[in-house]
C-alpha positions as CSV (number, residue, x, y, z in Angstrom):
1,M,11.3,10.9,-8.2
2,F,8.3,11.6,-10.7
3,F,7.0,13.6,-8.3
4,I,10.0,16.4,-8.0
5,I,10.6,16.0,-11.5
6,Q,7.3,17.1,-12.5
7,V,7.3,19.8,-9.9
8,I,10.4,21.2,-11.2
9,A,9.2,21.0,-14.7
10,I,5.9,22.9,-13.7
11,I,8.2,25.7,-11.6
12,V,10.2,26.1,-14.8
13,A,7.2,26.5,-16.9
14,V,6.0,29.2,-14.7
15,T,9.3,31.4,-14.4
16,V,11.0,31.0,-17.1
17,D,10.6,33.6,-20.1
18,Y,10.9,31.6,-22.9
19,K,7.8,30.4,-25.1
20,L,8.6,26.8,-25.4
21,A,8.3,26.5,-21.5
22,V,5.2,25.9,-21.4
23,Y,5.6,22.8,-22.9
24,V,8.0,21.2,-20.0
25,P,5.6,20.0,-17.8
26,L,3.9,17.8,-20.5
27,V,7.1,15.8,-21.4
28,V,7.3,13.4,-18.0
29,P,3.5,12.8,-17.9
30,S,3.6,11.7,-21.4
31,I,6.6,9.6,-21.7
32,Y,4.9,7.6,-18.6
33,L,1.5,7.5,-20.4
34,V,3.1,5.6,-23.2
35,M,5.5,3.5,-21.3
36,M,2.6,2.5,-19.1
37,A,-1.0,2.7,-20.8
38,P,-0.5,0.0,-23.1
39,G,0.0,-2.6,-20.5
40,T,-2.3,-1.2,-18.1
41,F,-5.3,-0.7,-20.3
42,G,-4.6,-3.9,-22.7
43,G,-4.0,-6.7,-20.4
44,G,-0.1,-6.8,-20.4
45,S,0.4,-10.2,-21.5
46,D,-0.2,-12.1,-24.7
47,I,-2.2,-15.4,-23.1
48,S,-5.6,-15.5,-24.6
49,L,-8.3,-15.3,-22.0
50,I,-9.4,-18.9,-23.1
51,K,-5.8,-20.3,-22.1
52,L,-5.8,-18.5,-19.1
53,H,-9.3,-19.9,-18.4
54,E,-7.5,-23.4,-19.3
55,L,-4.8,-23.1,-17.0
56,L,-7.2,-21.8,-14.1
57,E,-10.1,-24.3,-14.6
58,P,-8.6,-27.4,-12.7
59,N,-7.9,-25.8,-9.3
60,W,-10.4,-23.0,-9.3
61,V,-14.1,-22.8,-9.0
62,H,-15.8,-19.7,-11.1
63,A,-12.5,-19.9,-13.3
64,E,-14.1,-17.7,-16.2
65,E,-14.8,-14.8,-13.9
66,L,-11.5,-15.4,-12.4
67,S,-9.2,-15.7,-15.7
68,A,-11.3,-11.8,-16.9
69,Y,-10.0,-10.5,-13.5
70,I,-6.7,-11.6,-13.8
71,K,-6.4,-10.7,-17.7
72,K,-7.7,-7.5,-16.9
73,Y,-5.4,-6.7,-14.1
74,W,-2.8,-8.7,-15.4
75,V,0.4,-5.5,-14.9
76,A,-0.9,-5.2,-11.3
77,L,-0.3,-8.7,-10.6
78,Q,3.0,-9.2,-12.8
79,Y,4.5,-5.9,-11.1
80,V,2.9,-6.6,-7.7
81,M,6.1,-5.6,-5.7
82,S,6.2,-2.3,-7.3
83,A,3.0,-1.6,-8.2
84,T,2.5,0.6,-4.9
85,A,4.9,2.8,-6.3
86,R,3.5,3.1,-9.9
87,Q,0.1,4.0,-8.5
88,G,2.0,6.4,-6.4
89,N,3.6,7.8,-9.9
90,C,0.6,7.7,-11.8
91,T,-1.6,9.4,-9.0
92,S,1.1,12.3,-8.2
93,L,1.6,13.2,-12.4
94,G,-2.0,13.0,-13.1
95,L,-3.0,15.4,-10.0
96,L,0.0,17.2,-11.2
97,S,-1.3,17.5,-14.8
98,I,-4.6,18.3,-13.8
99,G,-3.9,20.9,-11.7
100,T,-1.2,22.9,-14.4
101,A,-3.9,22.2,-16.6
102,I,-6.2,24.2,-15.1
103,Y,-3.7,26.9,-14.6
104,Y,-2.9,27.1,-18.4
105,F,-6.7,27.4,-19.4
106,F,-7.4,29.9,-16.5
107,G,-4.2,32.0,-16.0
108,L,-2.4,31.2,-19.3
109,N,-5.7,31.2,-21.7
110,N,-3.6,28.5,-23.4
111,V,-6.8,26.2,-24.4
112,I,-4.9,23.4,-26.5
113,L,-2.1,22.8,-24.2
114,A,-4.5,22.6,-21.3
115,V,-6.4,20.0,-22.9
116,I,-4.0,18.1,-23.6
117,L,-2.6,18.4,-20.3
118,G,-5.7,17.9,-18.7
119,T,-6.6,14.8,-21.0
120,V,-2.6,13.1,-20.1
121,G,-3.8,13.8,-16.3
122,V,-7.0,11.8,-16.1
123,V,-5.9,9.1,-18.2
124,L,-3.2,9.2,-15.4
125,Y,-5.5,9.2,-13.0
126,I,-7.5,6.4,-14.2
127,M,-4.6,4.2,-14.7
128,A,-3.5,4.9,-10.7
129,T,-6.7,2.6,-9.6
130,R,-5.8,-0.4,-12.0
131,V,-2.4,-0.9,-11.9
132,N,-2.3,-1.8,-8.2
133,R,-5.8,-2.5,-7.5
134,P,-5.7,-6.5,-6.5
135,L,-3.3,-5.5,-3.8
136,S,-4.6,-2.2,-3.1
137,I,-8.5,-3.9,-2.4
138,F,-7.0,-6.2,0.0
139,K,-5.5,-3.7,1.9
140,D,-8.4,-1.5,1.8
141,P,-10.6,-1.7,5.2
142,K,-13.5,-0.1,3.3
143,F,-13.6,-3.9,1.5
144,R,-13.6,-5.9,4.6
145,S,-16.2,-3.8,6.8
146,T,-19.0,-3.4,3.7
147,M,-22.4,-5.6,3.2
148,D,-22.4,-4.5,-0.4
149,E,-22.5,-7.5,-2.7
150,R,-20.2,-5.8,-5.6
151,F,-17.7,-4.7,-2.9
152,I,-17.5,-8.2,-1.5
153,N,-17.0,-9.7,-4.8
154,E,-14.3,-7.7,-5.8
155,F,-12.3,-8.6,-2.7
156,R,-13.0,-12.2,-3.1
157,L,-11.5,-11.6,-6.9
158,A,-8.7,-9.5,-6.1
159,V,-7.5,-12.1,-3.2
160,T,-8.2,-14.9,-5.0
161,S,-6.4,-13.8,-7.9
162,L,-3.4,-12.7,-5.9
163,V,-3.0,-16.5,-4.9
164,A,-4.2,-17.7,-8.1
165,F,-1.7,-15.6,-10.2
166,S,1.3,-17.1,-8.1
167,D,0.1,-20.6,-8.8
168,L,0.5,-19.9,-12.6
169,F,4.3,-19.2,-11.8
170,P,5.2,-21.3,-8.8
171,E,9.1,-20.7,-9.0
172,D,8.5,-16.8,-8.8
173,Q,9.5,-16.1,-5.1
174,N,7.6,-12.6,-5.3
175,Y,4.5,-14.0,-6.5
176,K,4.6,-16.6,-3.2
177,F,5.5,-14.2,-1.2
178,V,2.5,-11.9,-1.8
179,A,0.5,-15.1,-2.1
180,D,1.6,-16.0,1.3
181,A,0.7,-12.9,2.9
182,V,-3.0,-13.2,1.5
183,L,-3.2,-16.3,2.9
184,E,-2.3,-15.5,6.3
185,D,-5.0,-13.4,6.4
186,E,-8.2,-15.2,7.9
187,Y,-11.0,-12.9,5.9
188,A,-9.3,-13.1,3.1
189,R,-8.2,-17.0,3.5
190,Q,-12.3,-17.9,3.6
191,F,-13.2,-16.6,0.0
192,I,-9.8,-18.3,-1.5
193,N,-10.9,-21.7,0.1
194,T,-14.5,-21.2,-1.1
195,W,-12.8,-20.7,-4.8
196,R,-10.4,-23.6,-4.9
197,K,-11.5,-26.7,-5.8
């Protein structure tokens, strides 16, 4: 939906002969950024890292590392059922904004608006890498076939965080549904079991 709205905004900006029309493509990405960025980059919860560590420590080995990961990707875990859609929105709005910024810079010589729109686009694209990180890593075959320790460790953190987050909210059926799906995966389960006390 956001993709279609943004495409319409770009068409209006390019075709309508009105001075303020060039600002239309800035509206939707800016509003989406203002709504989503604070939670995505700010940890998304008032719970402190220390408190989170205290909650995880009785059940999980490496609770400090796990709590830092959960805190960082709290929004992705909290809204796990809509995280894929949010990632798609951020990606499409980000790329469309960057593309429009390039056109404004070279086609319209509007440097200031191009820089603003380009910056919004880059931030949205960075957000796209965060709003669905744990679940997208779990589903990404690249993280299963690598021998790179960094990728293996992030896969371990991602799948364990999905289960540990569900443990923090045992009555939430959405979190349980995702955790059960992760635990049914044999490759993921071996990492989770090594970190569970």
